[in-house]
C-alpha positions in Angstrom: -24.3 36.1 -9.3 -27.3 37.7 -11.2 -29.0 35.6 -13.8 -28.7 38.5 -16.3 -25.7 40.9 -16.2 -23.2 42.2 -18.6 -20.5 42.3 -15.8 -18.0 39.7 -14.9 -17.4 38.3 -11.4 -14.7 36.7 -9.3 -15.1 33.6 -7.2 -16.3 35.5 -4.2 -19.5 36.8 -6.1 -17.9 40.3 -6.4 -17.4 42.1 -9.7 -14.2 41.2 -11.4 -11.3 43.5 -10.7 -9.3 43.5 -13.9 -6.6 45.8 -12.3 -5.4 42.8 -10.3 -4.5 40.7 -13.3 -2.8 43.4 -15.3 0.9 44.3 -15.6 0.5 48.0 -14.9 3.5 49.0 -16.8 2.6 47.3 -20.1 -1.2 46.9 -19.6 -1.0 43.2 -20.4 -2.2 40.1 -18.8 -0.2 39.0 -15.8 -0.6 35.2 -15.5 0.9 35.0 -11.9 -1.5 37.7 -10.7 -4.4 35.9 -12.3 -3.5 32.6 -10.7 -3.4 34.4 -7.4 -6.7 36.1 -7.8 -9.7 34.4 -9.4 -11.1 32.8 -12.6 -13.6 35.0 -14.4 -17.3 34.1 -14.3 -20.2 35.3 -16.3 -23.9 35.4 -15.6 -26.0 32.6 -16.9 -27.6 34.7 -19.6 -24.4 36.2 -20.8 -22.6 32.8 -21.0 -25.7 31.3 -22.9 -25.6 34.3 -25.3 -22.0 33.4 -26.2 -23.0 29.8 -26.8 -25.9 30.8 -29.1 -23.6 33.2 -30.9 -21.3 30.3 -31.6 -24.2 28.4 -32.9 -25.3 31.2 -35.1 -21.9 31.4 -36.9 -21.9 27.7 -38.0 -25.7 27.6 -38.5 -25.4 30.6 -41.0 -22.8 28.7 -43.1 -24.7 25.4 -43.0 -28.0 27.1 -44.0 -26.4 28.8 -46.9 -24.8 25.6 -48.0 -28.0 23.6 -47.8 -30.4 25.8 -49.4 -28.4 28.2 -51.6 -25.1 26.5 -52.6 -26.1 26.0 -56.3 -27.4 29.6 -56.7 -24.3 31.0 -55.0 -22.0 28.8 -57.3 -24.0 29.5 -60.5 -24.2 33.3 -59.8 -20.4 33.4 -59.1 -19.6 31.6 -62.4 -22.0 33.6 -64.7 -22.4 36.9 -62.8 -20.7 38.9 -65.6 -22.4 37.0 -68.5 -25.9 36.5 -67.1 -28.8 38.0 -69.0 -30.1 41.1 -67.2 -33.7 41.1 -65.8 -36.2 43.6 -66.8 -35.1 46.1 -64.0 -31.5 45.8 -65.1 -32.5 46.5 -68.8 -34.4 49.6 -67.6 -31.5 50.9 -65.7 -28.9 50.0 -68.5 -29.6 53.5 -70.0 -27.8 55.1 -67.1 -24.0 54.9 -66.7 -22.8 52.3 -64.2 -20.6 52.9 -61.2 -17.1 52.2 -62.5 -15.2 49.4 -60.7 -12.3 51.5 -60.1 -14.3 53.6 -57.6 -14.6 50.7 -55.4 -10.9 49.7 -55.8 -9.8 53.2 -55.1 -12.0 53.5 -51.9 -10.7 50.1 -50.7 -7.0 51.0 -51.2 -7.3 54.4 -49.6 -9.1 53.2 -46.4 -6.9 50.1 -46.3 -4.0 52.4 -46.2 -5.6 54.4 -43.4 -6.0 51.1 -41.5 -2.4 50.2 -41.9 -1.4 53.7 -40.7 -3.5 53.6 -37.7 -2.0 50.2 -36.8 1.6 51.3 -37.3 1.6 54.8 -35.9 -0.2 54.1 -32.7 0.7 51.5 -30.0 -2.1 49.2 -31.0 0.0 45.9 -30.7 -1.8 44.7 -33.9 0.2 43.4 -36.8 -1.0 44.2 -40.3 -1.6 40.5 -41.1 -4.3 40.6 -38.5 -6.1 43.3 -40.4 -6.0 41.1 -43.5 -7.4 38.2 -41.5 -10.3 40.4 -40.2 -11.1 41.4 -43.8 -11.1 37.8 -44.9 -13.6 36.9 -42.2 -15.8 39.7 -43.3 -15.6 38.7 -47.0 -16.4 35.0 -46.2 -19.6 35.9 -44.3 -21.0 38.6 -46.7 -23.0 36.2 -48.8 -24.3 33.8 -46.1 -25.2 36.6 -43.6 -26.7 38.6 -46.6 -28.9 35.7 -47.6 -30.3 35.4 -44.1 -30.7 39.1 -43.6 -32.5 39.5 -46.9 -35.0 36.9 -46.0 -35.6 37.6 -42.3 -34.5 41.3 -42.0 -32.4 40.2 -39.1 -28.6 40.7 -38.9 -26.2 37.9 -37.9 -23.4 39.5 -35.9 -19.8 38.4 -36.1 -18.5 40.2 -33.0 -18.2 37.2 -30.8 -16.5 34.9 -33.5 -13.9 37.8 -34.3 -13.3 38.1 -30.5 -12.9 34.4 -30.2 -10.4 34.2 -33.1 -8.2 37.0 -32.2 -8.2 35.9 -28.6 -6.7 32.6 -29.7 -4.3 34.1 -32.3 -3.1 37.1 -30.3 -4.1 36.7 -26.7 -3.4 39.4 -24.1 -4.0 42.4 -26.4 -7.3 44.1 -25.6 -6.7 47.1 -28.0 -5.8 44.6 -30.8 -9.0 42.6 -30.0 -11.2 45.6 -30.3 -9.7 46.8 -33.6 -9.9 43.3 -35.0 -13.5 42.9 -34.0 -14.3 46.3 -35.5 -12.8 45.4 -38.9 -14.1 41.8 -38.9 -17.6 42.7 -37.9 -18.2 46.4 -39.1 -16.8 45.9 -42.5 -19.2 43.0 -43.3 -22.0 45.1 -41.8 -21.3 48.1 -43.7 -20.9 46.2 -46.9 -24.4 44.8 -46.6 -25.7 48.1 -45.5 -24.4 49.7 -48.7 -25.9 46.9 -50.7 -29.2 47.2 -49.0 -29.3 50.9 -49.6 -28.4 50.3 -53.2 -31.9 49.1 -53.8 -33.6 52.3 -53.0 -30.9 54.9 -53.3 -28.3 56.4 -55.7 -25.5 54.8 -53.8 -24.8 51.9 -56.1 -26.4 50.6 -59.2 -28.6 49.4 -60.4 -31.2 50.9 -58.1 -33.8 48.4 -59.1 -36.6 49.2 -56.7 -37.2 52.8 -57.8 -35.1 53.1 -60.9 -33.0 56.0 -59.9 -29.8 56.8 -61.8 -27.0 54.8 -60.1 -24.2 57.3 -60.6 -23.5 60.8 -61.5 -20.0 61.0 -62.9 -20.4 63.2 -65.9 -19.4 66.9 -65.7 -22.7 67.9 -67.4 -24.8 66.3 -64.7 -25.3 67.1 -61.0 -21.9 66.3 -59.4 -23.1 66.4 -55.8 -25.3 63.3 -55.8 -22.3 61.0 -56.7 -20.6 62.0 -53.4 -23.6 61.6 -51.1 -22.3 58.4 -49.5 -18.7 59.5 -49.2 -19.6 62.9 -47.9 -22.1 61.6 -45.5 -19.6 59.0 -44.1 -16.8 61.6 -43.6 -19.2 63.9 -41.8 -20.9 61.2 -39.7 -17.5 59.6 -38.8 -15.7 62.8 -37.8 -18.7 64.1 -36.0 -19.1 60.9 -33.9 -15.5 60.9 -33.2 -15.5 64.5 -32.1 -18.4 63.9 -29.9 -16.8 60.9 -28.3 -13.7 62.9 -27.6 -15.8 65.6 -25.9 -17.6 63.1 -23.9 -14.4 61.4 -22.7 -13.1 64.8 -21.6 -16.1 66.3 -20.0 -18.2 63.4 -18.6 -16.7 62.7 -15.2 -15.8 59.2 -14.1 -12.5 57.5 -13.6 -12.1 53.7 -13.1 -10.4 52.7 -9.9 -9.3 49.3 -8.8 -11.8 48.0 -6.2 -9.0 46.4 -4.2 -6.2 48.9 -4.4 -8.2 52.2 -5.1 -5.5 53.1 -7.7 -6.4 54.8 -11.0 -5.8 52.9 -14.2 -4.6 55.3 -16.9 -5.8 53.0 -19.7 -9.3 53.1 -18.2 -9.5 56.8 -17.4 -12.7 58.7 -18.2 -14.7 55.4 -18.3 -18.0 57.3 -18.6 -20.3 54.4 -18.8 -19.3 52.5 -15.6 -21.6 52.0 -12.6 -20.2 55.0 -10.7 -21.0 57.5 -13.4 -22.7 60.3 -11.3 -25.2 61.2 -14.0 -26.3 57.7 -14.7 -24.7 57.7 -18.1 -24.9 53.9 -18.5 -25.0 53.7 -22.4 -25.7 50.1 -22.4 -25.2 49.0 -26.0 -22.3 51.4 -26.6 -20.8 50.4 -23.3 -20.7 46.7 -24.3 -19.1 47.4 -27.8 -17.3 50.8 -27.4 -16.7 52.5 -24.0 -16.7 49.1 -22.2 -14.2 47.6 -24.6 -11.9 47.0 -21.7 -14.5 44.8 -20.1 -15.0 42.8 -23.3 -11.2 42.8 -23.8 -10.4 41.4 -20.4 -12.9 38.7 -20.9 -11.8 37.4 -24.2 -8.3 38.8 -24.9 -6.5 39.5 -21.7 -7.4 36.3 -20.0 -7.9 34.7 -23.4 -10.3 32.1 -24.7 -7.8 29.4 -24.0 -8.6 29.9 -20.3 -12.2 30.6 -20.9 -13.3 27.9 -23.4 -10.6 25.2 -23.6 -11.1 21.7 -22.3 -11.3 21.7 -18.5 -12.6 25.2 -18.2 -15.9 26.3 -16.8 -17.3 27.4 -20.1 -15.8 24.6 -22.2 -19.3 23.1 -22.9 -20.2 26.3 -24.8 -17.9 25.1 -27.6 -20.4 22.4 -28.4 -22.7 25.1 -29.6 -20.6 25.3 -32.8 -21.5 21.6 -33.5 -25.2 22.4 -32.6 -25.3 25.3 -35.0 -23.8 23.3 -37.8 -26.2 20.4 -37.4 -29.4 22.3 -36.7 -30.2 23.6 -40.2 -30.2 20.0 -41.5 -33.3 19.1 -39.2 -35.8 21.5 -40.8 -34.4 20.7 -44.2 -35.0 17.0 -43.7 -38.5 17.7 -42.4 -39.3 19.8 -45.4 -38.2 17.1 -47.6 -40.8 14.8 -46.1 -43.4 17.4 -45.4 -43.1 20.3 -48.0 -45.8 22.4 -46.4 -44.4 22.2 -42.9 -43.9 25.4 -40.9 -40.3 24.3 -40.6 -39.4 25.9 -43.9 -39.6 29.2 -42.1 -36.9 28.2 -39.5 -33.7 30.0 -40.0 -30.4 30.5 -38.2 -31.7 33.8 -37.1 -33.4 31.8 -34.4 -30.0 31.4 -32.6 -29.3 35.1 -33.2 -32.3 36.3 -31.1 -30.1 36.9 -28.1 -27.4 39.0 -29.9 -28.3 42.0 -27.8 -28.8 40.1 -24.6 -27.0 41.5 -22.6 -27.0 44.5 -22.4 -30.7 44.1 -23.4 -33.0 42.7 -20.7 -36.5 41.4 -20.4 -37.7 45.0 -20.5 -36.5 45.2 -24.1 -37.5 41.8 -25.3 -41.0 41.5 -23.9 -42.4 44.5 -25.6 -40.6 43.6 -28.7 -42.1 40.2 -28.8 -45.6 41.5 -28.0 -45.5 44.2 -30.6 -44.2 41.8 -33.2 -46.9 39.4 -32.5 -49.6 41.9 -32.8 -48.4 43.6 -36.0 -46.7 40.8 -37.9 -49.1 38.0 -37.0 -52.5 39.2 -35.8 -52.9 42.4 -37.9 -51.1 40.9 -40.9 -53.6 37.9 -41.0 -56.8 40.0 -40.1 -56.2 43.3 -41.6 -53.8 42.7 -44.4 -54.7 45.8 -46.5 -54.0 48.1 -43.4 -50.9 46.2 -42.7 -49.6 46.6 -46.2 -50.2 50.4 -46.3 -49.3 51.5 -42.8 -47.3 48.9 -40.9 -43.8 50.1 -41.8 -44.8 53.7 -42.0 -46.0 53.3 -38.5 -42.7 51.7 -37.5 -40.7 54.5 -39.0 -42.9 57.1 -37.4 -42.4 55.5 -33.9 -38.6 55.3 -34.4 -38.6 59.1 -35.4 -40.9 60.0 -32.5 -38.7 58.3 -30.1 -35.6 60.2 -31.3 -37.6 63.5 -31.1 -38.9 62.6 -27.6 -35.5 62.0 -26.3 -34.4 65.5 -27.2 -37.6 67.0 -25.7 -37.4 65.0 -22.5 -33.7 66.1 -22.0 -34.3 69.8 -22.5 -37.7 69.8 -20.7 -36.9 67.7 -17.7 -33.2 66.9 -17.4 -31.3 70.0 -18.4 -33.3 72.7 -16.7 -32.5 73.2 -12.9 -29.8 70.5 -13.0 -32.4 67.8 -13.6 -34.6 68.6 -10.6 -37.7 69.1 -12.8 -37.7 65.6 -13.9 -36.6 64.2 -10.5 -39.4 65.9 -8.7 -42.1 64.9 -11.3 -42.1 62.2 -13.9 -39.2 60.2 -12.4 -41.3 59.6 -9.2 -44.0 58.0 -11.2 -44.6 54.4 -10.2 -43.8 53.1 -13.7 -40.4 54.6 -13.5 -39.5 53.4 -10.1 -41.1 49.9 -9.7 -38.1 48.2 -11.3 -36.0 49.4 -8.3 -38.1 47.7 -5.6 -37.2 44.0 -6.5 -34.5 41.8 -5.4 -32.8 42.1 -8.7 -32.3 45.9 -8.4 -31.0 45.4 -4.8 -28.7 42.6 -6.0 -29.9 40.4 -3.3 -28.3 37.0 -3.6 -30.0 33.7 -3.1 -27.0 32.5 -1.1 -24.3 34.4 0.6 -20.7 33.3 1.0 -19.0 33.4 4.3 -16.0 35.6 4.8 -13.0 34.1 2.9 -15.3 31.4 1.2 -15.1 31.0 -2.6 -17.0 29.0 -5.2 -16.1 27.4 -8.4 -12.8 25.8 -9.5 -10.1 25.4 -6.9 -7.3 25.6 -9.5 -7.3 27.7 -12.7 
């Protein structure tokens, strides 16, 4: 197997054929078929990323408890009676966002969630939605603390997959919906709170002192609905584009062993056989490749993947490692207050959140760029760094987005893509990665015909 891959494999070093372990009529896990086929194996990096994700979850809670338990408790007790700071006093002249706005939005969209569960064959009970929301709520403050200090997000996708995989195994659609609510609700909540510091979304907007809400008839009524309108437009547009892509980008999943089509997997536009190279790596891991994630943790189930006696059972110990790890720098800081260990955060474990689908091609430039700008330039040219560092970052992000459009219409769209194929795509820098053993998938050891590796029983 490759060291780094987002695919899953059987005991013959071949990519796992999920069609062979499914009941085709109900699209559920078939235990007898699984026992007659193969256990599921992950690449080393993928398995390690799961373990580090487990450690991140417990490390975040431990870190918040060690360093911020008193602040969290005190703030929770006196949040409504606490004396406002200078920024809050400056903003007090503006009307505040009424609480009933939030309650109304929650009730409406919770209702939409229940409707989507009940009217479509999701195999998901309503109580699972409530459980996902509870997970999101519990992690808002601990994850928010780490994100506020480090500007790095702690993802909950793996822990939500693990929980629902134990609670409701064998339901890939349920797993994906549960993960979305448990992960995205927390992420969106922190995103709104982050934007509140510099926008009119929520008040008080401390950083730039903008009026937090516009609810009166004599004031501009459009600004109050920026967030809601933007959400509706973005959500419906994205859904429409996805529907179009599923219907127009050709590719159909076929079982590798039986060559039969799987209706549940039709139009899997991001698979390896997509004729236009539409790989969509990140979206593929979370969205279009939901079946792959589902098969790993929900059809087969974490009981078979991570329980005692299984191949990946040692990864469970990362939960314990994550819970203990934050105490080490805390104890060192108690003894040596000026130690660099005070800068160590649970985000250290979260560094592999995007690995896979990210590879060394993504991480190496990121590390080099971060070292140059956040260490060297910040220490040697602080005035320049203060003025231009984040402006340059935004400019590079914007330039990348514009460049993608220009490259597509200049090189890929005209003449069915032959302009790019005959010019820039032949450049050494765009082809050298295809010349190595990794690209050719050359194994270090080949199995003989009929030979397998790994466990003899599963």
